[in-house]
DSSP file (Angstrom, degrees, kcal/mol; ACC not computed):
  #  RESIDUE AA STRUCTURE BP1 BP2  ACC     N-H-->O    O-->H-N    N-H-->O    O-->H-N    TCO  KAPPA ALPHA  PHI   PSI    X-CA   Y-CA   Z-CA
    1    1 A M              0   0    0      0, 0.0     2,-0.3     0, 0.0     0, 0.0   0.000 360.0 360.0 360.0 120.6   38.1   95.6   -1.3
    2    2 A A        -     0   0    0      2,-0.0     2,-0.4     3,-0.0     0, 0.0  -0.747 360.0-143.2 -97.2 144.0   37.4   93.3   -4.1
    3    3 A I        -     0   0    0     -2,-0.3     2,-1.6     3,-0.0     3,-0.1  -0.909  13.4-133.0-111.8 134.8   37.1   89.5   -3.8
    4    4 A D     >  +     0   0    0     -2,-0.4     4,-1.6     1,-0.2     3,-0.3  -0.643  31.8 172.1 -80.6  82.2   38.4   87.2   -6.5
    5    5 A T  H  >  +     0   0    0     -2,-1.6     4,-2.5     1,-0.2    -1,-0.2   0.799  69.2  65.2 -71.1 -25.6   35.4   84.9   -6.8
    6    6 A G  H  > S+     0   0    0      2,-0.2     4,-1.7     1,-0.2    -1,-0.2   0.881 103.4  45.1 -56.1 -45.6   36.7   83.1   -9.8
    7    7 A F  H  > S+     0   0    0     -3,-0.3     4,-1.8     2,-0.2    -1,-0.2   0.895 113.0  51.2 -70.4 -38.6   39.6   81.7   -7.9
    8    8 A Q  H  X S+     0   0    0     -4,-1.6     4,-2.2     1,-0.2     3,-0.3   0.957 110.5  50.3 -60.0 -46.5   37.3   80.7   -4.9
    9    9 A G  H  X S+     0   0    0     -4,-2.5     4,-1.8     1,-0.3    -1,-0.2   0.845 110.2  48.5 -64.4 -39.7   35.0   79.0   -7.3
   10   10 A Q  H  X S+     0   0    0     -4,-1.7     4,-1.8     2,-0.2    -1,-0.3   0.849 110.8  51.5 -67.7 -33.9   37.8   77.1   -8.9
   11   11 A C  H  X S+     0   0    0     -4,-1.8     4,-2.2    -3,-0.3    -2,-0.2   0.884 110.7  48.6 -64.5 -45.6   39.1   76.0   -5.4
   12   12 A A  H  X S+     0   0    0     -4,-2.2     4,-1.9     1,-0.2    -2,-0.2   0.812 112.3  47.0 -78.6 -28.8   35.7   74.7   -4.4
   13   13 A T  H  X S+     0   0    0     -4,-1.8     4,-2.7    -5,-0.2    -1,-0.2   0.884 110.4  52.2 -76.7 -34.4   35.2   72.7   -7.6
   14   14 A D  H  X S+     0   0    0     -4,-1.8     4,-2.4     2,-0.2    -2,-0.2   0.918 113.4  47.3 -60.8 -44.9   38.8   71.2   -7.4
   15   15 A H  H  X S+     0   0    0     -4,-2.2     4,-2.5     2,-0.2    -2,-0.2   0.906 111.4  49.5 -70.8 -38.5   37.8   70.2   -3.8
   16   16 A A  H  X S+     0   0    0     -4,-1.9     4,-2.7     2,-0.2    -1,-0.2   0.932 110.9  49.0 -59.0 -48.3   34.4   68.8   -4.9
   17   17 A R  H  X S+     0   0    0     -4,-2.7     4,-2.4     2,-0.2    -2,-0.2   0.905 110.0  51.8 -63.5 -40.1   36.1   66.8   -7.7
   18   18 A R  H  X S+     0   0    0     -4,-2.4     4,-2.6     2,-0.2     5,-0.2   0.953 110.8  49.9 -59.3 -49.9   38.7   65.4   -5.1
   19   19 A M  H  X S+     0   0    0     -4,-2.5     4,-2.3     1,-0.2    -2,-0.2   0.928 111.6  46.4 -60.2 -44.5   35.8   64.3   -2.8
   20   20 A V  H  X S+     0   0    0     -4,-2.7     4,-2.1     2,-0.2    -1,-0.2   0.874 111.9  50.5 -66.5 -32.6   34.0   62.6   -5.5
   21   21 A E  H  X S+     0   0    0     -4,-2.4     4,-2.4    -5,-0.2     5,-0.2   0.945 112.9  47.9 -64.0 -50.0   37.2   60.8   -6.7
   22   22 A E  H  X S+     0   0    0     -4,-2.6     4,-2.0     1,-0.2    -2,-0.2   0.828 110.7  51.3 -65.7 -32.4   37.8   59.7   -3.0
   23   23 A A  H  X S+     0   0    0     -4,-2.3     4,-2.3    -5,-0.2    -1,-0.2   0.908 110.6  47.2 -71.7 -38.6   34.2   58.5   -2.6
   24   24 A R  H  X S+     0   0    0     -4,-2.1     4,-2.1     2,-0.2    -2,-0.2   0.915 112.6  50.2 -67.5 -40.3   34.4   56.4   -5.8
   25   25 A A  H  X S+     0   0    0     -4,-2.4     4,-2.7     2,-0.2    -2,-0.2   0.917 113.0  47.4 -57.0 -46.8   37.9   55.0   -4.6
   26   26 A F  H  X S+     0   0    0     -4,-2.0     4,-2.8    -5,-0.2    -2,-0.2   0.882 108.6  52.8 -71.7 -32.9   36.3   54.1   -1.3
   27   27 A K  H  X S+     0   0    0     -4,-2.3     4,-2.6     2,-0.2    -1,-0.2   0.942 112.1  47.6 -65.3 -43.5   33.2   52.5   -3.0
   28   28 A Q  H  X S+     0   0    0     -4,-2.1     4,-2.4     2,-0.2     5,-0.3   0.936 112.1  48.9 -62.2 -47.1   35.6   50.3   -5.1
   29   29 A A  H  X S+     0   0    0     -4,-2.7     4,-1.9     1,-0.2    -2,-0.2   0.949 113.6  44.9 -62.4 -50.2   37.6   49.4   -2.1
   30   30 A I  H  X S+     0   0    0     -4,-2.8     4,-2.1     1,-0.2    -1,-0.2   0.889 113.2  51.9 -58.6 -39.3   34.5   48.4    0.0
   31   31 A G  H  X S+     0   0    0     -4,-2.6     4,-2.1    -5,-0.2    -1,-0.2   0.902 108.9  48.9 -67.7 -33.7   33.0   46.5   -3.0
   32   32 A S  H  X S+     0   0    0     -4,-2.4     4,-2.2     1,-0.2    -1,-0.2   0.883 114.1  48.4 -70.7 -38.9   36.2   44.4   -3.5
   33   33 A Q  H  X S+     0   0    0     -4,-1.9     4,-1.8    -5,-0.3    -1,-0.2   0.821 109.2  49.6 -66.4 -34.2   36.2   43.7    0.3
   34   34 A A  H  X S+     0   0    0     -4,-2.1     4,-2.4     2,-0.2    -2,-0.2   0.897 111.1  51.8 -70.7 -42.0   32.7   42.7    0.4
   35   35 A E  H  X S+     0   0    0     -4,-2.1     4,-2.3    -5,-0.2    -2,-0.2   0.910 111.3  46.5 -53.6 -48.2   33.4   40.4   -2.6
   36   36 A S  H  X S+     0   0    0     -4,-2.2     4,-2.1     2,-0.2    -1,-0.2   0.879 112.0  50.1 -71.1 -34.5   36.3   38.7   -0.9
   37   37 A I  H  X S+     0   0    0     -4,-1.8     4,-2.5     2,-0.2     5,-0.2   0.881 110.7  52.0 -72.5 -32.5   34.4   38.3    2.4
   38   38 A G  H  X>S+     0   0    0     -4,-2.4     4,-2.4     1,-0.2     5,-0.7   0.912 109.8  47.5 -63.2 -44.5   31.6   36.7    0.4
   39   39 A K  H  <5S+     0   0    0     -4,-2.3    -2,-0.2     2,-0.2    -1,-0.2   0.898 112.2  50.0 -59.9 -44.2   33.8   34.3   -1.2
   40   40 A A  H  <5S+     0   0    0     -4,-2.1    -2,-0.2     1,-0.2    -1,-0.2   0.887 116.7  40.6 -64.6 -42.2   35.4   33.4    2.1
   41   41 A I  H  <5S-     0   0    0     -4,-2.5    -1,-0.2    -5,-0.1    -2,-0.2   0.889  90.0-153.8 -76.2 -35.0   32.1   32.8    3.8
   42   42 A D  T  X5 +     0   0    0     -4,-2.4     4,-2.4    -5,-0.2     5,-0.2   0.950  23.0 172.9  58.3  53.0   30.5   31.0    0.8
   43   43 A L  H  ><S+     0   0    0     -5,-0.7     4,-2.1     1,-0.2     5,-0.2   0.883  71.1  50.4 -60.7 -42.3   27.1   32.0    1.9
   44   44 A R  H  > S+     0   0    0      2,-0.2     4,-1.9     1,-0.2    -1,-0.2   0.899 112.4  49.9 -63.0 -39.5   25.3   30.8   -1.2
   45   45 A G  H  > S+     0   0    0      1,-0.2     4,-2.6     2,-0.2     5,-0.2   0.911 110.4  48.9 -63.8 -44.1   27.0   27.4   -0.9
   46   46 A R  H  X S+     0   0    0     -4,-2.4     4,-2.9     1,-0.2    -1,-0.2   0.878 110.3  50.8 -69.0 -36.6   26.2   27.1    2.7
   47   47 A V  H  < S+     0   0    0     -4,-2.1    -1,-0.2     2,-0.2    -2,-0.2   0.867 112.1  48.4 -65.3 -39.6   22.5   27.9    2.0
   48   48 A E  H  < S+     0   0    0     -4,-1.9    -2,-0.2    -5,-0.2    -1,-0.2   0.916 116.5  41.5 -64.3 -46.0   22.4   25.3   -0.7
   49   49 A R  H  < S+     0   0    0     -4,-2.6    -2,-0.2     1,-0.3    -3,-0.2   0.862 132.2  19.5 -78.1 -37.2   24.0   22.5    1.6
   50   50 A H     X  +     0   0    0     -4,-2.9     4,-2.0    -5,-0.2    -1,-0.3  -0.590  65.8 161.5-136.2  77.3   22.1   23.3    4.8
   51   51 A P  H  > S+     0   0    0      0, 0.0     4,-1.4     0, 0.0    -1,-0.1   0.856  78.8  47.1 -67.4 -38.7   19.0   25.3    4.1
   52   52 A I  H  > S+     0   0    0      2,-0.2     4,-2.4     1,-0.2     5,-0.1   0.888 111.5  51.2 -70.4 -39.7   17.2   24.5    7.4
   53   53 A G  H  > S+     0   0    0      1,-0.2     4,-2.2     2,-0.2    -1,-0.2   0.926 110.7  49.3 -65.9 -42.8   20.3   25.3    9.5
   54   54 A M  H  X S+     0   0    0     -4,-2.0     4,-2.1     2,-0.2    -1,-0.2   0.823 109.0  52.6 -72.2 -28.2   20.7   28.7    7.7
   55   55 A V  H  X S+     0   0    0     -4,-1.4     4,-1.9     2,-0.2    -1,-0.2   0.883 110.9  47.1 -69.0 -40.7   17.0   29.4    8.3
   56   56 A A  H  X S+     0   0    0     -4,-2.4     4,-2.1     2,-0.2    -2,-0.2   0.838 110.7  52.2 -65.5 -33.6   17.5   28.8   11.9
   57   57 A A  H  X S+     0   0    0     -4,-2.2     4,-2.5     2,-0.2    -2,-0.2   0.918 109.4  49.1 -67.7 -44.9   20.6   30.8   12.0
   58   58 A A  H  X S+     0   0    0     -4,-2.1     4,-2.2     2,-0.2    -2,-0.2   0.848 109.6  52.0 -61.7 -36.1   18.8   33.7   10.4
   59   59 A A  H  X S+     0   0    0     -4,-1.9     4,-2.8     2,-0.2    -1,-0.2   0.931 109.7  49.8 -62.8 -46.2   16.0   33.4   12.9
   60   60 A G  H  X S+     0   0    0     -4,-2.1     4,-2.0     2,-0.2    -2,-0.2   0.915 111.5  47.5 -56.5 -45.0   18.5   33.5   15.8
   61   61 A V  H  X S+     0   0    0     -4,-2.5     4,-3.0     1,-0.2    -1,-0.2   0.868 111.5  50.7 -70.6 -33.0   20.2   36.5   14.5
   62   62 A G  H  X S+     0   0    0     -4,-2.2     4,-1.6    -5,-0.2    -2,-0.2   0.895 109.4  51.9 -65.7 -37.0   16.8   38.2   13.9
   63   63 A Y  H  <>S+     0   0    0     -4,-2.8     5,-2.7     2,-0.2     6,-0.3   0.887 112.3  46.1 -61.8 -39.2   15.9   37.4   17.5
   64   64 A L  H ><>S+     0   0    0     -4,-2.0     3,-1.6     4,-0.2     5,-0.6   0.935 114.4  45.9 -61.8 -51.9   19.1   38.9   18.8
   65   65 A L  H 3<5S+     0   0    0     -4,-3.0    -1,-0.2     1,-0.3    -2,-0.2   0.741 104.5  63.6 -71.1 -19.2   18.8   42.0   16.7
   66   66 A G  T 3<5S-     0   0    0     -4,-1.6    -1,-0.3    -5,-0.2    -2,-0.2   0.477 125.7 -96.7 -80.4  -3.4   15.2   42.3   17.7
   67   67 A G  T X 5S+     0   0    0     -3,-1.6     3,-0.7    -4,-0.2    -3,-0.2   0.575  86.0 129.4 102.8  13.3   16.2   42.9   21.3
   68   68 A G  G > < +     0   0    0     -5,-2.7     3,-1.3     1,-0.2     6,-0.3   0.581  49.3  85.9 -81.2  -0.9   15.7   39.2   22.5
   69   69 A L  G 3 <S+     0   0    0     -5,-0.6    -1,-0.2    -6,-0.3    -5,-0.1   0.877  96.6  36.2 -64.6 -32.8   19.1   38.9   24.1
   70   70 A F  G <  S+     0   0    0     -3,-0.7    -1,-0.3    -6,-0.1    -2,-0.1  -0.006  92.0 119.2-107.4  28.9   18.0   40.4   27.4
   71   71 A S  S <> S-     0   0    0     -3,-1.3     4,-1.8     1,-0.1     5,-0.1  -0.478  75.3-116.5 -84.6 161.6   14.5   39.0   27.5
   72   72 A P  H  > S+     0   0    0      0, 0.0     4,-2.2     0, 0.0     5,-0.2   0.883 115.3  59.0 -64.6 -36.1   13.3   36.7   30.3
   73   73 A L  H  > S+     0   0    0      2,-0.2     4,-2.5     1,-0.2     5,-0.1   0.907 103.8  49.6 -62.2 -40.2   12.9   33.9   27.7
   74   74 A T  H  > S+     0   0    0     -6,-0.3     4,-3.0     2,-0.2     5,-0.2   0.933 109.5  52.7 -61.6 -45.2   16.6   34.1   26.8
   75   75 A G  H  X S+     0   0    0     -4,-1.8     4,-2.1     1,-0.2    -1,-0.2   0.917 110.4  45.6 -55.3 -45.7   17.5   33.8   30.4
   76   76 A K  H  X S+     0   0    0     -4,-2.2     4,-2.4     2,-0.2     5,-0.2   0.903 113.1  50.9 -64.4 -44.3   15.4   30.7   30.9
   77   77 A L  H  X S+     0   0    0     -4,-2.5     4,-3.0     1,-0.2    -2,-0.2   0.919 109.9  51.5 -58.6 -44.6   16.8   29.1   27.7
   78   78 A L  H  X S+     0   0    0     -4,-3.0     4,-2.9     2,-0.2    -1,-0.2   0.886 109.7  48.3 -57.6 -46.9   20.3   29.9   28.9
   79   79 A R  H  X S+     0   0    0     -4,-2.1     4,-2.5    -5,-0.2    -1,-0.2   0.940 113.4  46.6 -58.3 -49.9   19.8   28.3   32.2
   80   80 A I  H  X S+     0   0    0     -4,-2.4     4,-2.4     2,-0.2    -2,-0.2   0.890 113.2  50.1 -62.4 -40.9   18.2   25.1   30.7
   81   81 A G  H  X S+     0   0    0     -4,-3.0     4,-2.0    -5,-0.2    -2,-0.2   0.931 111.3  49.2 -66.5 -40.2   21.1   24.9   28.1
   82   82 A L  H  X S+     0   0    0     -4,-2.9     4,-3.0     1,-0.2     5,-0.2   0.928 111.6  47.9 -62.7 -41.7   23.7   25.2   30.8
   83   83 A R  H  X S+     0   0    0     -4,-2.5     4,-1.8     1,-0.2    -1,-0.2   0.910 112.6  48.3 -61.5 -42.4   22.2   22.6   32.9
   84   84 A L  H  < S+     0   0    0     -4,-2.4    -1,-0.2     2,-0.2    -2,-0.2   0.814 115.6  44.9 -64.8 -34.8   21.9   20.3   29.9
   85   85 A A  H  X S+     0   0    0     -4,-2.0     4,-1.0    -5,-0.2    -2,-0.2   0.874 113.9  49.4 -80.2 -39.6   25.5   20.9   29.0
   86   86 A L  H  X S+     0   0    0     -4,-3.0     4,-2.7    -5,-0.2     5,-0.3   0.790  96.1  70.9 -74.9 -28.8   26.9   20.6   32.6
   87   87 A I  H  X S+     0   0    0     -4,-1.8     4,-2.4    -5,-0.2    -1,-0.2   0.938 101.4  42.5 -57.5 -52.6   25.1   17.3   33.5
   88   88 A P  H  > S+     0   0    0      0, 0.0     4,-2.6     0, 0.0    -1,-0.2   0.891 115.6  49.7 -56.6 -39.1   27.3   15.1   31.2
   89   89 A L  H  X S+     0   0    0     -4,-1.0     4,-2.3     1,-0.2    -2,-0.2   0.943 113.0  45.4 -63.8 -44.8   30.4   16.9   32.3
   90   90 A V  H  X S+     0   0    0     -4,-2.7     4,-2.6     1,-0.2     5,-0.2   0.885 112.1  52.7 -62.1 -41.2   29.7   16.6   36.0
   91   91 A K  H  X S+     0   0    0     -4,-2.4     4,-2.3    -5,-0.3    -1,-0.2   0.924 110.6  47.7 -64.6 -40.4   28.7   12.9   35.5
   92   92 A S  H  X S+     0   0    0     -4,-2.6     4,-1.9     1,-0.2    -2,-0.2   0.876 111.4  50.2 -70.1 -34.7   32.0   12.2   33.7
   93   93 A Q  H  X S+     0   0    0     -4,-2.3     4,-2.3     2,-0.2    -1,-0.2   0.931 111.0  48.2 -67.6 -41.3   34.0   13.9   36.3
   94   94 A L  H  X S+     0   0    0     -4,-2.6     4,-2.4     1,-0.2    -2,-0.2   0.888 110.3  53.1 -65.9 -38.2   32.3   12.0   39.1
   95   95 A A  H  X S+     0   0    0     -4,-2.3     4,-1.2    -5,-0.2    -1,-0.2   0.890 109.4  49.1 -60.1 -40.0   32.9    8.8   37.2
   96   96 A N  H  < S+     0   0    0     -4,-1.9    -2,-0.2     2,-0.2    -1,-0.2   0.907 110.6  50.3 -63.7 -44.4   36.5    9.6   37.0
   97   97 A L  H  < S+     0   0    0     -4,-2.3    -2,-0.2     1,-0.2    -1,-0.2   0.898 107.4  52.1 -67.5 -36.7   36.7   10.3   40.5
   98   98 A A  H  < S-     0   0    0     -4,-2.4    -1,-0.2     1,-0.2    -2,-0.2   0.764 104.9-139.8 -64.6 -26.9   35.1    7.1   41.6
   99   99 A G     <  -     0   0    0     -4,-1.2     2,-0.2    -3,-0.2    -1,-0.2  -0.346  44.3 -21.8  91.8-174.6   37.5    5.1   39.5
  100  100 A P        -     0   0    0      0, 0.0     2,-0.2     0, 0.0     3,-0.1  -0.481  65.2-163.2 -70.0 129.9   36.9    2.1   37.3
  101  101 A S        -     0   0    0     -2,-0.2    -2,-0.0     1,-0.2     2,-0.0  -0.506  31.8 -78.2-110.5-179.6   33.8    0.2   38.2
  102  102 A A        -     0   0    0     -2,-0.2    -1,-0.2     1,-0.1     3,-0.1  -0.323  57.8 -94.6 -75.9 159.7   32.7   -3.3   37.3
  103  103 A A    >   -     0   0    0      1,-0.1     3,-2.0     4,-0.1    -1,-0.1  -0.372  55.8 -79.0 -66.4 150.4   31.3   -3.9   33.7
  104  104 A P  T 3  S+     0   0    0      0, 0.0    -1,-0.1     0, 0.0     3,-0.1  -0.252 118.4  22.8 -49.2 133.1   27.7   -3.7   33.3
  105  105 A G  T 3  S+     0   0    0      1,-0.3     2,-0.4    -3,-0.1    -2,-0.1   0.231  98.0 106.7  92.4 -18.7   26.0   -6.9   34.4
  106  106 A E    <   -     0   0    0     -3,-2.0     2,-0.3     1,-0.0    -1,-0.3  -0.772  63.1-137.2 -95.6 144.9   28.8   -8.1   36.7
  107  107 A R        -     0   0    0     -2,-0.4     2,-0.3    -3,-0.1    -4,-0.1  -0.737  23.1-111.5-101.2 146.0   28.3   -7.9   40.5
  108  108 A A        -     0   0    0     -2,-0.3     2,-0.1    -6,-0.1    -1,-0.0  -0.548  35.3-111.1 -74.5 141.0   31.1   -6.6   42.7
  109  109 A A  S    S+     0   0    0     -2,-0.3    -1,-0.1     3,-0.0     0, 0.0  -0.443  73.3  80.1 -71.2 143.3   32.6   -9.3   44.9
  110  110 A G  S    S-     0   0    0     -2,-0.1     2,-0.0     2,-0.0    -3,-0.0  -0.741  85.0 -48.0 143.5 167.2   31.9   -8.8   48.5
  111  111 A P        -     0   0    0      0, 0.0     2,-0.4     0, 0.0     0, 0.0  -0.353  47.4-152.7 -72.9 151.9   29.2   -9.3   51.1
  112  112 A T              0   0    0      1,-0.1    -2,-0.0    -2,-0.0    -3,-0.0  -0.973 360.0 360.0-117.0 137.2   25.6   -8.2   50.2
  113  113 A F              0   0    0     -2,-0.4    -1,-0.1     0, 0.0     0, 0.0   0.364 360.0 360.0-103.1 360.0   23.2   -7.2   53.0
C-alpha cells in the first residue's frame, strides 16, 4: 500500500500558508484596534496635561495588580474613605430633616434658660 506523500506535503504547506495569512490579518486588525483605542484615550496628551495624576494612577494600577486589592491596608483605606464620604452626606440629610434654621449669627426667638 503506497502513500502519496507529495499530495500530503502540498496540503500541509497550503494549510501552513493559510495559517500565516490569518495570523498576519489578525495582527493588522489588532494593530488598527490598538491605534484607535490609543487615539480615543489620548494617553500621551493626558500625561502631558496631568503628569502627577497619571503617575498616581499608574501607582494605583500597580498596587492593584501587585495583589494589594485584598490586603489589610486596602480594607482600612476603604473604611476611612467611606467614612469621609458619608459624613457630608449624612450631615446634609440631617440638615434637610431639621428644616431651615436661623442664619448664622442670629438667635432664635424664644425663652432661653
